C-alpha positions as a Python dict, from the first residue, in 0.01 Angstrom:
ca = {
    (1, 'M'): (0, 0, 0),
    (2, 'T'): (423, -104, -55),
    (3, 'S'): (499, 233, -184),
    (4, 'A'): (371, 574, -226),
    (5, 'T'): (481, 977, -349),
    (6, 'F'): (283, 1221, -271),
    (7, 'A'): (311, 1594, -184),
    (8, 'V'): (186, 1745, 140),
    (9, 'T'): (20, 2125, 223),
    (10, 'W'): (141, 2267, 526),
    (11, 'D'): (105, 2632, 766),
    (12, 'Y'): (148, 2631, 1112),
    (13, 'R'): (-178, 2817, 1233),
    (14, 'C'): (-406, 2520, 1119),
    (15, 'P'): (-513, 2265, 1335),
    (16, 'F'): (-602, 2026, 1081),
    (17, 'A'): (-251, 2080, 930),
    (18, 'R'): (-75, 1958, 1252),
    (19, 'N'): (-282, 1687, 1251),
    (20, 'A'): (-198, 1579, 913),
    (21, 'H'): (135, 1635, 937),
    (22, 'E'): (217, 1473, 1283),
    (23, 'H'): (62, 1151, 1126),
    (24, 'V'): (279, 1169, 797),
    (25, 'L'): (617, 1204, 1071),
    (26, 'T'): (490, 933, 1257),
    (27, 'G'): (453, 720, 948),
    (28, 'L'): (769, 846, 766),
    (29, 'A'): (973, 747, 1135),
    (30, 'A'): (817, 417, 1135),
    (31, 'G'): (973, 373, 809),
    (32, 'A'): (703, 378, 577),
    (33, 'D'): (786, 347, 215),
    (34, 'W'): (644, 704, 132),
    (35, 'N'): (813, 1011, -61),
    (36, 'V'): (690, 1339, 80),
    (37, 'E'): (787, 1649, -55),
    (38, 'F'): (633, 1912, 218),
    (39, 'L'): (472, 2202, 83),
    (40, 'P'): (444, 2563, 224),
    (41, 'F'): (134, 2691, 193),
    (42, 'S'): (46, 3088, 291),
    (43, 'L'): (-287, 3087, 443),
    (44, 'G'): (-269, 3444, 499),
    (45, 'Q'): (-193, 3507, 97),
    (46, 'A'): (-477, 3301, 36),
    (47, 'H'): (-699, 3531, 177),
    (48, 'V'): (-559, 3854, 110),
    (49, 'E'): (-846, 4081, -67),
    (50, 'E'): (-843, 4193, -384),
    (51, 'G'): (-678, 4530, -430),
    (52, 'Q'): (-450, 4486, -138),
    (53, 'P'): (-69, 4432, -71),
    (54, 'S'): (63, 4035, -71),
    (55, 'V'): (194, 3892, 221),
    (56, 'W'): (529, 3872, -48),
    (57, 'E'): (510, 4255, -59),
    (58, 'K'): (454, 4260, 328),
    (59, 'P'): (535, 3966, 504),
    (60, 'E'): (553, 4221, 856),
    (61, 'Q'): (201, 4190, 837),
    (62, 'D'): (140, 3814, 835),
    (63, 'T'): (153, 3625, 1131),
    (64, 'G'): (246, 3291, 959),
    (65, 'I'): (528, 3420, 725),
    (66, 'L'): (797, 3390, 957),
    (67, 'A'): (731, 3025, 1100),
    (68, 'L'): (651, 2920, 734),
    (69, 'Q'): (974, 3070, 612),
    (70, 'A'): (1178, 2911, 918),
    (71, 'G'): (1040, 2532, 799),
    (72, 'V'): (1124, 2557, 484),
    (73, 'V'): (1517, 2663, 564),
    (74, 'V'): (1472, 2345, 839),
    (75, 'R'): (1340, 2117, 534),
    (76, 'D'): (1622, 2221, 307),
    (77, 'E'): (1922, 2278, 511),
    (78, 'Y'): (1889, 2064, 757),
    (79, 'P'): (1677, 1782, 632),
    (80, 'D'): (1739, 1560, 930),
    (81, 'L'): (1586, 1792, 1221),
    (82, 'F'): (1302, 1872, 1007),
    (83, 'P'): (1071, 1620, 1169),
    (84, 'A'): (1157, 1742, 1511),
    (85, 'A'): (1123, 2128, 1493),
    (86, 'H'): (794, 2108, 1224),
    (87, 'R'): (629, 1897, 1553),
    (88, 'A'): (785, 2181, 1739),
    (89, 'L'): (669, 2517, 1489),
    (90, 'F'): (328, 2341, 1527),
    (91, 'A'): (334, 2289, 1916),
    (92, 'V'): (430, 2644, 1903),
    (93, 'R'): (124, 2784, 1801),
    (94, 'H'): (-142, 2446, 1896),
    (95, 'D'): (-32, 2310, 2207),
    (96, 'E'): (177, 2695, 2382),
    (97, 'G'): (-54, 2888, 2221),
    (98, 'R'): (206, 3147, 2181),
    (99, 'H'): (303, 3382, 1871),
    (100, 'L'): (419, 3242, 1534),
    (101, 'E'): (541, 3589, 1463),
    (102, 'D'): (724, 3631, 1721),
    (103, 'R'): (1121, 3538, 1673),
    (104, 'D'): (1219, 3500, 1993),
    (105, 'V'): (950, 3226, 2064),
    (106, 'L'): (1065, 3049, 1716),
    (107, 'A'): (1436, 3083, 1806),
    (108, 'A'): (1324, 2878, 2124),
    (109, 'A'): (1122, 2646, 1934),
    (110, 'L'): (1436, 2534, 1682),
    (111, 'T'): (1710, 2553, 1941),
    (112, 'G'): (1458, 2290, 2096),
    (113, 'A'): (1468, 2082, 1800),
    (114, 'G'): (1800, 2122, 1758),
    (115, 'V'): (1854, 2350, 1458),
    (116, 'P'): (2126, 2617, 1485),
    (117, 'A'): (1828, 2938, 1521),
    (118, 'D'): (2056, 3209, 1423),
    (119, 'D'): (2140, 3067, 1139),
    (120, 'V'): (1804, 2987, 1021),
    (121, 'L'): (1654, 3344, 1085),
    (122, 'A'): (1999, 3476, 874),
    (123, 'R'): (1842, 3334, 615),
    (124, 'I'): (1541, 3415, 625),
    (125, 'D'): (1652, 3797, 706),
    (126, 'D'): (1857, 3794, 358),
    (127, 'G'): (1556, 3790, 173),
    (128, 'S'): (1602, 3435, -40),
    (129, 'V'): (1383, 3232, 187),
    (130, 'L'): (1030, 3404, 113),
    (131, 'G'): (1109, 3389, -253),
    (132, 'K'): (1127, 3010, -253),
    (133, 'V'): (759, 3038, -26),
    (134, 'R'): (655, 3205, -299),
    (135, 'A'): (770, 3012, -609),
    (136, 'E'): (648, 2667, -446),
    (137, 'H'): (301, 2787, -322),
    (138, 'E'): (250, 2984, -637),
    (139, 'R'): (346, 2675, -797),
    (140, 'Y'): (67, 2438, -666),
    (141, 'V'): (-204, 2686, -661),
    (142, 'Q'): (-155, 2724, -1047),
    (143, 'S'): (-155, 2410, -1127),
    (144, 'H'): (-341, 2196, -920),
    (145, 'S'): (-562, 2516, -774),
    (146, 'V'): (-427, 2399, -435),
    (147, 'W'): (-590, 2665, -174),
    (148, 'G'): (-589, 2554, 192),
    (149, 'V'): (-418, 2303, 388),
    (150, 'P'): (-349, 2063, 422),
    (151, 'T'): (-412, 1964, 107),
    (152, 'F'): (-236, 1614, -17),
    (153, 'I'): (-95, 1564, -401),
    (154, 'A'): (-34, 1322, -581),
    (155, 'G'): (72, 1293, -993),
    (156, 'E'): (-263, 1545, -1148),
    (157, 'Q'): (-488, 1497, -856),
    (158, 'A'): (-531, 1681, -515),
    (159, 'V'): (-758, 1652, -210),
    (160, 'F'): (-805, 1896, 79),
    (161, 'V'): (-819, 1609, 395),
    (162, 'R'): (-931, 1700, 750),
    (163, 'L'): (-800, 1408, 987),
    (164, 'M'): (-975, 1472, 1348),
    (165, 'N'): (-726, 1331, 1525),
    (166, 'R'): (-317, 1362, 1654),
    (167, 'A'): (-82, 1197, 1605),
    (168, 'P'): (167, 1271, 1874),
    (169, 'L'): (519, 1177, 1933),
    (170, 'G'): (486, 809, 2084),
    (171, 'A'): (116, 736, 1908),
    (172, 'P'): (103, 398, 1755),
    (173, 'A'): (208, 401, 1402),
    (174, 'A'): (31, 182, 1240),
    (175, 'V'): (-302, 463, 1297),
    (176, 'S'): (-99, 679, 1123),
    (177, 'I'): (10, 465, 833),
    (178, 'R'): (-306, 363, 799),
    (179, 'A'): (-437, 678, 806),
    (180, 'V'): (-229, 791, 550),
    (181, 'E'): (-255, 521, 328),
    (182, 'R'): (-651, 559, 317),
    (183, 'V'): (-606, 918, 201),
    (184, 'V'): (-362, 838, -102),
    (185, 'D'): (-550, 560, -175),
    (186, 'L'): (-856, 730, -227),
    (187, 'L'): (-643, 1034, -406),
    (188, 'T'): (-502, 853, -653),
    (189, 'G'): (-788, 517, -649),
    (190, 'W'): (-1084, 731, -684),
    (191, 'P'): (-1058, 1078, -803),
    (192, 'E'): (-1446, 1033, -890),
    (193, 'L'): (-1544, 1081, -502),
    (194, 'N'): (-1537, 1491, -459),
    (195, 'E'): (-1655, 1514, -143),
    (196, 'F'): (-1745, 1337, 170),
    (197, 'K'): (-1773, 1520, 490),
    (198, 'H'): (-1983, 1429, 804),
    (199, 'T'): (-2289, 1656, 931),
    (200, 'S'): (-2170, 1614, 1242),
    (201, 'I'): (-1863, 1563, 1470),
    (202, 'P'): (-1908, 1336, 1770),
    (203, 'R'): (-1818, 1462, 2059),
}
């Protein structure tokens, strides 16, 4: 694959989103010719029961929406720092076992990635970022029936993917590039394949 344009959803609470995004970030850092759009998707909103307040109405009741908003601010306003901050916010949950809704924890992770945490939190507090997250979440729910993370999207096709291995900093880039390009090749080149799932996971 010489070049590829695709999007991929994330919520920092999902370990499979962490795996997929590590591969994408590793490939991009190694110079992979990909045009990638990183899309926020609220797992909390996806699981709101009928008749209950949405995450957009009651963000304080959701454990992931604060971090998701932080990721979007960094993506849009500090794009050069996004890869490090993105990894750091996934690490808060999956490596450190800390709470994504804790502002001090998020601030420390952002600061460690070189991001001005106070500025990010101020942008969240003014309310505009939540609207952006909602718009992007709802756009792809409506256009591609997205229901989870990580979902890869290219053109009219979208597929939920679980990659089992990680790509932490220092991991071989060739492995990540091959993994992501296989996903995109199947997504765009073989849409007839609807489901392919192992019956057990090797230990």
